[in-house]
C-alpha positions in Angstrom: -30.6 23.7 -78.7 -31.1 22.1 -75.3 -34.1 23.2 -73.3 -33.6 22.4 -69.6 -36.5 20.7 -67.9 -37.9 22.2 -64.7 -36.1 19.5 -62.7 -32.8 20.4 -64.3 -33.3 24.1 -63.5 -34.2 23.2 -59.9 -31.0 21.0 -59.5 -28.9 23.9 -61.0 -30.4 26.4 -58.6 -30.0 24.1 -55.6 -26.4 23.4 -56.7 -25.6 27.1 -56.6 -27.1 27.4 -53.2 -25.3 24.4 -51.9 -22.0 25.7 -53.4 -22.5 29.0 -51.6 -23.4 27.3 -48.3 -20.3 25.1 -48.6 -18.1 28.2 -49.2 -19.5 29.8 -46.1 -19.0 26.7 -43.9 -15.5 26.0 -45.1 -14.5 29.7 -44.9 -15.8 29.9 -41.3 -14.1 26.7 -40.2 -10.7 27.7 -41.5 -11.0 31.2 -40.0 -12.1 29.7 -36.6 -9.0 27.4 -36.7 -6.8 30.4 -37.3 -8.4 32.3 -34.4 -7.8 29.2 -32.1 -4.2 29.1 -33.3 -3.7 32.8 -32.5 -5.2 32.3 -29.0 -2.9 29.3 -28.4 0.2 31.2 -29.5 -0.7 34.2 -27.3 -1.3 32.0 -24.3 2.1 30.3 -24.9 3.7 33.7 -25.1 2.1 34.8 -21.8 3.3 31.7 -20.2 6.9 32.3 -21.5 6.9 29.4 -23.9 6.9 31.4 -27.1 7.2 34.9 -28.6 4.2 37.3 -28.8 2.4 37.4 -32.1 0.1 40.0 -33.5 -3.4 39.2 -34.7 -2.5 40.4 -38.2 0.5 38.1 -38.3 -1.7 35.1 -37.8 -5.1 36.1 -39.2 -4.1 37.8 -42.5 -2.7 34.6 -44.1 -5.5 32.6 -42.4 -8.2 34.8 -44.0 -6.7 34.5 -47.4 -6.4 30.8 -47.1 -10.0 30.5 -45.8 -11.4 32.4 -48.8 -9.4 30.2 -51.3 -10.4 27.0 -49.6 -14.0 28.1 -49.5 -13.9 28.9 -53.2 -12.3 25.6 -54.0 -14.9 23.5 -52.1 -17.9 25.7 -52.8 -17.0 25.8 -56.5 -16.5 22.1 -56.6 -19.9 21.4 -55.1 -21.5 23.9 -57.5 -19.7 22.4 -60.5 -20.7 18.9 -59.7 -24.3 19.9 -59.3 -24.3 22.0 -62.5 -22.8 19.1 -64.3 -25.6 16.9 -63.0 -28.2 19.5 -64.1 -26.6 19.6 -67.5 -26.8 15.8 -67.8 -30.5 16.0 -66.7 -31.2 18.6 -69.4 -29.8 16.3 -72.1 -31.9 13.3 -71.1 -35.1 13.1 -73.1 -38.1 11.8 -71.3 -39.2 8.4 -72.6 -35.7 7.6 -74.1 
């Protein structure tokens, strides 16, 4: 049985927080990029250089993509941190 040291538990907790923060940032940036794309397409349509688009047409797939990208990046950050915490828990002091 492995008993995690206090340091390993702190690293694990910080990894989860960092993973959640990463999810939030990535999800926000992808969503913002989709909103900018929608505005650009609408402006082009108003200027007669494209067809009008609905917000659902652009943002529905963008939101789905933003959540998945956030999960991928946030999960990756958390996974790496948890792996480091697991490695720390296996190291015996003085070995």
